[in-house]
FITOR-28090 format. One line per field, with one value per residue (C-alpha): residue number from 1; residue in three letters; x negated, y negated, z. Coordinates in steps of 0.02 Angstrom, whole numbers, always signed. Layout:
BEGIN
marke: c(NUM; ...)
tiza: c(ALA; ...)
xx: c(X; ...)
yy: c(Y; ...)
zz: c(Z; ...)
***
This chain:
BEGIN
marke: c(1; 2; 3; 4; 5; 6; 7; 8; 9; 10; 11; 12; 13; 14; 15; 16; 17; 18; 19; 20; 21; 22; 23; 24; 25; 26; 27; 28; 29; 30; 31; 32; 33; 34; 35; 36; 37; 38; 39; 40; 41; 42; 43; 44; 45; 46; 47; 48; 49; 50; 51; 52; 53; 54; 55; 56; 57; 58; 59; 60; 61; 62; 63; 64; 65; 66; 67; 68; 69; 70; 71; 72; 73; 74; 75; 76; 77; 78; 79; 80; 81; 82; 83; 84; 85; 86; 87; 88; 89; 90; 91; 92; 93; 94; 95; 96; 97; 98; 99; 100; 101; 102; 103; 104; 105; 106; 107; 108; 109; 110; 111; 112; 113; 114; 115; 116; 117; 118; 119; 120; 121; 122; 123; 124; 125; 126; 127; 128; 129; 130; 131; 132; 133; 134; 135; 136; 137; 138; 139; 140; 141; 142; 143; 144; 145; 146; 147; 148; 149; 150; 151; 152; 153; 154; 155; 156; 157; 158; 159; 160; 161; 162; 163; 164; 165; 166; 167; 168; 169; 170; 171; 172; 173; 174; 175; 176; 177; 178; 179; 180; 181; 182; 183; 184; 185; 186; 187; 188; 189; 190; 191; 192; 193; 194; 195; 196; 197; 198; 199; 200; 201; 202; 203; 204; 205; 206; 207; 208; 209; 210; 211; 212; 213; 214; 215; 216; 217; 218; 219; 220; 221; 222; 223; 224; 225; 226; 227; 228; 229; 230; 231; 232; 233; 234; 235; 236; 237; 238; 239; 240; 241; 242; 243; 244; 245; 246; 247; 248; 249; 250; 251; 252; 253; 254; 255; 256; 257; 258; 259; 260; 261; 262; 263; 264; 265; 266; 267; 268; 269; 270; 271; 272; 273; 274; 275; 276; 277; 278; 279; 280; 281; 282; 283; 284; 285; 286; 287; 288; 289; 290; 291; 292; 293; 294; 295; 296; 297; 298; 299; 300; 301; 302; 303; 304; 305; 306; 307; 308; 309; 310; 311; 312; 313; 314; 315; 316; 317; 318; 319; 320; 321; 322; 323; 324; 325; 326; 327; 328; 329; 330; 331; 332; 333; 334; 335; 336; 337; 338; 339; 340; 341; 342; 343; 344; 345; 346; 347; 348; 349; 350; 351; 352; 353; 354; 355; 356; 357; 358; 359; 360; 361; 362; 363; 364; 365; 366; 367; 368; 369; 370; 371; 372; 373; 374; 375; 376; 377; 378; 379; 380; 381; 382; 383; 384; 385; 386; 387; 388; 389; 390; 391; 392; 393; 394; 395; 396; 397; 398; 399; 400; 401; 402; 403; 404; 405; 406; 407; 408; 409; 410; 411; 412; 413; 414; 415; 416; 417; 418; 419; 420; 421; 422; 423; 424; 425; 426; 427; 428; 429; 430; 431; 432; 433; 434; 435; 436; 437; 438; 439; 440; 441; 442; 443; 444; 445; 446; 447; 448; 449; 450; 451; 452; 453; 454; 455; 456; 457; 458; 459; 460; 461; 462; 463; 464; 465; 466; 467; 468)
tiza: c(MET; PRO; ARG; SER; GLU; THR; LEU; VAL; PRO; ALA; ARG; MET; ARG; ARG; VAL; ALA; ILE; VAL; ALA; SER; GLY; PRO; ARG; LEU; ARG; ASP; ALA; LEU; ALA; GLU; VAL; ALA; ASP; ALA; GLY; THR; VAL; GLU; LEU; SER; GLY; ALA; LEU; ALA; PRO; ALA; THR; GLY; GLU; ALA; VAL; GLU; ALA; LEU; ARG; ARG; LEU; GLU; ARG; THR; ALA; GLY; ARG; LEU; ASP; GLY; THR; SER; ARG; PRO; ARG; LEU; ARG; ARG; ARG; ALA; PRO; ASP; VAL; ALA; GLU; LEU; GLU; ARG; ARG; GLY; ALA; ARG; GLU; LEU; LEU; ALA; GLY; GLU; VAL; ALA; LEU; HIS; GLN; ARG; ALA; GLU; ARG; ALA; VAL; ALA; HIS; ASP; GLY; PHE; ALA; LEU; LEU; ALA; GLY; TRP; THR; PRO; GLN; HIS; GLU; LEU; GLY; ALA; LEU; ARG; GLU; ARG; LEU; SER; ALA; VAL; GLY; ALA; GLY; LEU; VAL; GLU; LEU; ALA; MET; PRO; ARG; THR; GLU; THR; PRO; PRO; THR; LEU; LEU; VAL; PRO; ALA; ARG; VAL; ALA; ARG; PRO; PHE; ARG; LEU; LEU; VAL; GLU; THR; TYR; GLY; ALA; VAL; PRO; TYR; GLY; ASP; VAL; ASP; PRO; THR; PRO; PHE; ALA; ALA; PRO; ILE; PHE; PHE; LEU; MET; PHE; GLY; MET; MET; PHE; GLY; ASP; ALA; GLY; ASP; GLY; LEU; LEU; LEU; ILE; ALA; ALA; ALA; LEU; LEU; LEU; ARG; ARG; ALA; ARG; ASP; PRO; ARG; LEU; ALA; ALA; ALA; ARG; ARG; LEU; TRP; ALA; PHE; PRO; ALA; VAL; ALA; GLY; ALA; CYS; ALA; VAL; VAL; PHE; GLY; LEU; LEU; TYR; GLY; GLU; LEU; PHE; GLY; PRO; THR; GLY; ILE; VAL; PRO; VAL; LEU; TRP; LEU; LYS; PRO; LEU; ASP; HIS; PRO; THR; THR; LEU; LEU; LEU; VAL; GLY; ALA; GLY; SER; GLY; ILE; VAL; LEU; LEU; LEU; GLY; ALA; HIS; ALA; LEU; GLY; VAL; VAL; ASN; ARG; LEU; ARG; GLU; HIS; GLY; PRO; ARG; ALA; ALA; LEU; LEU; ALA; PRO; SER; GLY; VAL; ALA; GLY; LEU; LEU; VAL; LEU; VAL; GLY; GLY; VAL; LEU; LEU; VAL; ALA; GLY; LEU; ALA; TYR; ALA; PRO; ALA; LEU; ALA; VAL; ALA; GLY; ALA; ALA; VAL; VAL; ALA; ALA; GLY; ALA; LEU; LEU; LEU; TYR; THR; GLY; PHE; ARG; ALA; ASP; SER; PRO; ARG; GLY; ALA; LEU; GLY; VAL; LEU; GLN; ARG; LEU; ILE; GLU; LEU; PHE; ASP; ALA; LEU; LEU; ARG; THR; GLY; SER; ASN; VAL; LEU; SER; PHE; THR; ARG; LEU; ALA; ALA; PHE; GLY; LEU; MET; HIS; ALA; ALA; ILE; GLY; GLU; VAL; VAL; VAL; ASN; GLY; THR; ARG; ALA; LEU; ALA; GLY; SER; PRO; ALA; GLY; TYR; VAL; ALA; ALA; ALA; LEU; LEU; PHE; ALA; LEU; GLY; SER; ALA; LEU; ALA; PHE; ALA; LEU; GLU; THR; LEU; VAL; VAL; GLY; VAL; GLN; ALA; LEU; ARG; LEU; GLU; TYR; TYR; GLU; LEU; PHE; SER; ARG; VAL; PHE; VAL; GLU; GLU; GLY; ARG; PRO; PHE; ARG; PRO; TRP; SER; ILE; PRO; LEU; LEU; ALA; ASP; GLU; GLU; ALA; PRO)
xx: c(+0; -77; -149; -31; +133; +63; +126; +294; +414; +369; +435; +565; +636; +815; +804; +911; +898; +907; +945; +1025; +1170; +1091; +943; +1028; +990; +815; +827; +920; +817; +641; +707; +757; +588; +495; +623; +563; +749; +887; +1020; +1176; +1359; +1446; +1440; +1574; +1693; +1598; +1686; +1638; +1598; +1432; +1531; +1662; +1522; +1438; +1608; +1626; +1449; +1485; +1639; +1546; +1418; +1557; +1472; +1600; +1505; +1406; +1240; +1137; +982; +975; +861; +836; +754; +671; +795; +986; +1017; +1169; +1302; +1329; +1188; +1152; +1312; +1263; +1091; +1151; +1082; +1146; +1000; +1013; +1187; +1203; +1057; +1177; +1308; +1213; +1162; +1315; +1387; +1267; +1278; +1480; +1435; +1326; +1386; +1403; +1376; +1349; +1281; +1168; +1200; +1121; +1111; +1058; +961; +805; +623; +467; +362; +202; +300; +351; +225; +246; +447; +405; +278; +392; +544; +452; +384; +580; +652; +725; +691; +664; +728; +673; +837; +863; +866; +1070; +1104; +1230; +1140; +998; +866; +845; +697; +564; +411; +230; +119; -80; -94; -162; +29; +130; +158; +223; +335; +495; +472; +544; +658; +728; +782; +851; +819; +704; +755; +702; +620; +547; +365; +359; +328; +236; +79; +94; +238; +136; -8; +107; +215; +85; -4; +153; +176; -9; +19; +190; +86; -95; -134; -291; -222; -47; -134; -223; -90; +4; -149; -165; +39; +14; -143; -26; +133; +17; -47; +120; +204; +375; +499; +606; +460; +438; +514; +440; +251; +260; +259; +106; +16; +141; +107; -69; -75; +10; -92; -259; -171; -115; -279; -367; -269; -286; -444; -435; -322; -431; -295; -311; -158; -134; -249; -368; -525; -596; -608; -650; -552; -620; -511; -375; -275; -77; -11; -171; -111; +45; +55; -92; +2; +161; +81; -11; +137; +228; +78; +66; +273; +228; +80; +192; +343; +233; +176; +356; +418; +272; +337; +504; +467; +391; +523; +664; +554; +557; +731; +831; +701; +632; +792; +806; +615; +627; +823; +830; +816; +692; +626; +501; +630; +662; +451; +445; +567; +443; +284; +352; +426; +271; +164; +307; +302; +109; +110; +238; +94; -57; -68; +102; +47; +46; +217; +298; +221; +298; +473; +444; +421; +567; +673; +605; +625; +826; +855; +821; +915; +1075; +1054; +1030; +1210; +1270; +1298; +1398; +1530; +1682; +1673; +1740; +1737; +1740; +1613; +1507; +1569; +1527; +1346; +1300; +1341; +1237; +1107; +1118; +1108; +960; +850; +916; +857; +712; +671; +749; +657; +478; +536; +585; +409; +378; +440; +259; +196; +357; +335; +142; +198; +304; +199; +75; +194; +256; +82; +3; +157; +107; -69; -40; +83; -60; -169; -65; -21; -197; -290; -268; -272; -59; -73; -187; -79; +83; -37; -59; +111; +162; +41; +83; +262; +260; +152; +235; +392; +334; +256; +428; +540; +425; +349; +519; +577; +428; +472; +610; +568; +435; +574; +675; +555; +508; +678; +779; +643; +523; +608; +770; +679; +587; +755; +917; +964; +998; +928; +965; +832; +784; +853; +801; +882; +772; +791; +660; +622; +549; +448; +540; +442; +487; +658; +760)
yy: c(+1; -163; -276; -442; -308; -276; -486; -469; -310; -181; -248; -130; -68; -16; +146; +275; +481; +561; +773; +875; +949; +1120; +1025; +902; +1010; +1015; +836; +787; +911; +818; +649; +716; +802; +644; +524; +375; +335; +244; +316; +201; +234; +310; +468; +591; +696; +865; +1012; +1172; +1338; +1280; +1171; +1299; +1419; +1305; +1255; +1442; +1451; +1320; +1382; +1562; +1466; +1355; +1177; +1102; +931; +950; +881; +1067; +967; +981; +1079; +1126; +1259; +1235; +1356; +1354; +1488; +1608; +1529; +1682; +1746; +1598; +1628; +1779; +1734; +1612; +1491; +1308; +1198; +1268; +1253; +1064; +1037; +1097; +993; +832; +879; +925; +779; +660; +772; +726; +542; +580; +463; +616; +595; +692; +813; +718; +663; +477; +415; +245; +205; +79; +152; +50; +20; +80; +244; +253; +353; +499; +497; +506; +661; +741; +734; +776; +938; +996; +913; +755; +575; +415; +257; +88; -33; -233; -287; -340; -509; -479; -357; -417; -257; -164; -212; -96; -177; -110; -184; -179; -25; -113; -217; -80; -7; -179; -178; -143; -314; -393; -228; -260; -420; -405; -350; -445; -548; -447; -617; -675; -652; -521; -592; -432; -487; -660; -610; -467; -554; -701; -608; -547; -719; -769; -617; -635; -813; -778; -629; -655; -549; -436; -300; -276; -305; -127; -56; -86; -20; +143; +185; +152; +269; +385; +360; +429; +570; +631; +800; +802; +801; +692; +558; +571; +431; +327; +392; +293; +119; +177; +11; -97; -107; -84; -222; -327; -258; -322; -504; -485; -455; -579; -718; -655; -684; -871; -883; -797; -688; -485; -424; -599; -746; -601; -698; -531; -614; -814; -935; -946; -1104; -1152; -1089; -1115; -1160; -1300; -1365; -1351; -1497; -1471; -1271; -1363; -1475; -1339; -1204; -1353; -1401; -1188; -1198; -1372; -1277; -1092; -1217; -1284; -1116; -1047; -1225; -1183; -1002; -1044; -1176; -1041; -909; -1051; -1062; -890; -853; -1004; -1126; -1307; -1390; -1257; -1287; -1472; -1512; -1358; -1397; -1229; -1309; -1487; -1586; -1507; -1495; -1668; -1703; -1586; -1677; -1859; -1818; -1755; -1909; -2019; -1955; -1963; -2125; -2186; -2133; -2180; -2292; -2390; -2385; -2182; -2203; -2306; -2199; -2049; -2149; -2152; -1980; -1932; -2062; -1982; -1814; -1848; -1929; -1767; -1680; -1802; -1759; -1571; -1570; -1661; -1535; -1425; -1561; -1634; -1822; -1963; -2017; -1838; -1777; -1904; -1893; -1693; -1739; -1845; -1724; -1584; -1727; -1730; -1566; -1541; -1687; -1636; -1450; -1503; -1574; -1421; -1316; -1384; -1392; -1193; -1176; -1251; -1103; -1023; -1093; -1096; -903; -904; -993; -894; -745; -838; -895; -718; -649; -783; -744; -572; -617; -731; -607; -467; -570; -633; -454; -398; -401; -241; -67; -50; -225; -179; -7; -141; -247; -128; -74; -245; -290; -101; -140; -308; -275; -151; -249; -401; -287; -198; -359; -483; -348; -345; -525; -562; -488; -535; -707; -672; -596; -726; -885; -772; -735; -896; -1006; -952; -816; -944; -1057; -902; -830; -896; -750; -565; -439; -240; -113; +19; +183; +326; +488; +623; +790; +918; +1034; +1209; +1339; +1493; +1596; +1477; +1486; +1608)
zz: c(-8; -42; +102; +65; +120; +307; +327; +227; +224; +90; -97; -123; -286; -362; -442; -521; -501; -645; -680; -794; -682; -637; -580; -465; -302; -331; -372; -196; -104; -144; -121; +46; +83; +17; +147; +37; -36; +30; -70; -114; -84; +69; +120; +1; +146; +190; +113; +13; +85; +166; +293; +328; +371; +477; +544; +618; +682; +785; +851; +888; +993; +1096; +1026; +892; +920; +726; +801; +697; +627; +458; +343; +196; +78; -79; -179; -166; -27; -24; +114; +168; +200; +314; +396; +425; +503; +602; +528; +555; +531; +332; +343; +396; +268; +129; +188; +186; +7; -53; +12; -78; -260; -239; -251; -415; -558; -695; -866; -1052; -924; -822; -648; -598; -387; -373; -217; -164; -113; -90; -237; -172; -140; -328; -401; -295; -310; -497; -492; -378; -473; -637; -550; -540; -712; -636; -677; -594; -673; -616; -625; -619; -449; -429; -369; -265; -164; -43; -15; +128; +230; +293; +391; +382; +494; +508; +610; +760; +750; +734; +923; +935; +799; +925; +989; +819; +782; +959; +898; +736; +577; +475; +316; +143; +99; +249; +345; +463; +606; +713; +711; +777; +906; +1005; +1060; +1125; +1208; +1317; +1328; +1385; +1508; +1586; +1631; +1717; +1818; +1821; +1963; +1923; +2048; +1967; +1823; +1838; +1912; +1752; +1653; +1766; +1716; +1544; +1538; +1657; +1531; +1394; +1451; +1507; +1435; +1508; +1364; +1471; +1441; +1250; +1195; +1305; +1306; +1130; +1207; +1325; +1223; +1290; +1492; +1436; +1346; +1465; +1630; +1546; +1512; +1682; +1734; +1627; +1714; +1902; +1877; +1808; +1954; +2073; +2115; +2135; +2274; +2301; +2360; +2435; +2405; +2331; +2171; +2141; +2052; +1868; +1841; +1965; +2098; +2055; +2187; +2231; +2058; +2009; +1899; +1800; +1773; +1714; +1576; +1525; +1515; +1409; +1290; +1272; +1220; +1086; +997; +975; +930; +812; +753; +739; +656; +529; +492; +491; +353; +262; +274; +217; +55; +34; +70; -27; -114; -78; -18; +139; +162; +186; +273; +375; +568; +560; +414; +392; +469; +613; +607; +594; +755; +860; +807; +838; +972; +1054; +992; +1058; +1237; +1212; +1162; +1318; +1426; +1317; +1204; +1131; +941; +955; +1031; +864; +750; +848; +842; +648; +640; +727; +635; +468; +528; +598; +437; +336; +469; +420; +250; +276; +389; +251; +139; +262; +326; +256; +169; +275; +468; +514; +437; +488; +661; +629; +569; +709; +854; +757; +737; +927; +966; +861; +944; +1092; +1072; +1004; +1197; +1292; +1196; +1264; +1439; +1439; +1428; +1599; +1643; +1606; +1743; +1856; +1854; +1884; +2033; +2122; +2093; +2168; +2311; +2335; +2374; +2457; +2593; +2589; +2607; +2754; +2838; +2831; +2910; +3061; +3085; +3093; +3258; +3352; +3306; +3308; +3202; +3078; +3074; +3033; +2911; +2807; +2814; +2757; +2636; +2536; +2563; +2512; +2343; +2278; +2309; +2215; +2085; +2033; +2051; +1942; +1818; +1768; +1788; +1681; +1557; +1534; +1543; +1403; +1296; +1319; +1274; +1121; +1062; +1082; +1074; +956; +839; +825; +714; +612; +581; +533; +434; +486; +345; +353; +391; +265; +306; +199; +190; +237; +286; +295; +151; +217; +124; +89; +185; +345; +328; +425)
***
C-alpha cells in the first residue's frame, strides 16, 4: 500500500465481480476468503436446502440463535452429508454464500455483483477470481454514493486507532487523525495524572495484561498499549512535578510543584489548548477543502474563518495584557474571521430580518464557543492540581500518623489505601477528561460529517482436507 495512504483513508474502487452461472459459487468463495470486498445491497432472505438443514441441526443441539460461525469449503459440498456429520459451521457458510448469490444480477448466462474494495487489493483479488474462471471489472465512481472508509495508519499508530473509531467513522475524503490524536491524548493524560509512581503502576498493569492468557481477557489484551503509553507519560510529568506516589520527596522537582505554582500551570494548560486548537483548525481546513472545496475551507467555522477568530482572539488578549498595538491587530483579525463566518452562515439562512437575526445568533455562538474551547483546556491544570492535592493529603496524613509502632502500621495502611483509592478514581476521571477534550474541543473542528466504515464480506475458506 502507498505510504501516502497512511494519512488518509485507503483509496477505494467500485468494482463488479462477474462470473458465469456455474462459476458464481467459486467466485463468491474466493471473495469471501479474500475478505477485501464490501458487497453492495441487502442480503436476500435465507432460504434453500442448506438453511433448512442448519435449522434442523440447531434444533437438535438445543440452540436456535443462529450463531454458528460460517466456514466454507472450496468445492461445493453435499448438504445432506454436512447435515449427517453435524457440520453447522459449513452449513452456515453455504447459507451466507447462497444469500449473496441470490442478489447477483443475471444477464446472458452471467452473474454480476457490485461492491467496494481498496485499490491496493485489486491485483490480488483479480488473480484469485481469474483462477476460478471469473473476472473483476472496475466501475465508475457513483456520484450519489460515498465510498466506505478503511483506515490503514502507520504501524506504530494502529494500536491507537480505537481513539478515532470510538468517536465515529472518518469521512472518506478526510485526513486520518490517528497519528495526531494518539500523542495528544496521552500528553493530556500525563499532564493531568503526573505521578511517577502511579505511572509505573499503569505500565506494570499493561505488561501483565499483555501476558494474560485468560480467554476472558482476549479483547482487552489487544489494548495493552493504551495503559503502557499513558503510564509512561504520567511518569514523565511526575518527574517534572517531583511526585512519586504524591509529594514524597523521593524524586526531585524538574520543573514545578503544581500546588506552589497554580497560576503558571493554568496558563500552560490554556496555552497548550491554544496550540492544540490551532492544529485541529488547520486539519479542519484541509478536510473542508477535500470534502467540499475552497468555499467550505474558507467560510466554515472549522475552516479559515474559525481559524482567524481563534488567532485574532489570542492576539487580542495578549495585546490587552502587553501591547495595545497587538490588540488592535488581533481585533482586526477577529473582525475578518467574523465577516467570513457571517458570509458562510448566509448561505443556509432565510432572507430578511429573520435571516439576519439567525446569522447574528450563529455568529455570536461561534465566537463564544471559541473562547470557551480555550478555557476548557485549563482543566489540564485543574486536574493536575487535584491529583497533587490528593497526593499531598495522603502523604501529610501518613507523616502525621508515623512516630510509634502502631502509628507506623496505621501510616502504612493509610498510605496504601489512600494511594490505591486515588489511583483508581483518578485514572478513570482523568481518562474521561482527556477523551472529552479530544472529542468535543478538537475532533469537533476536524470532523463535521461522519463516514461509514468499510465492512468487507469475509468467511474463511477451508481446504478440503481440513473440512469435517
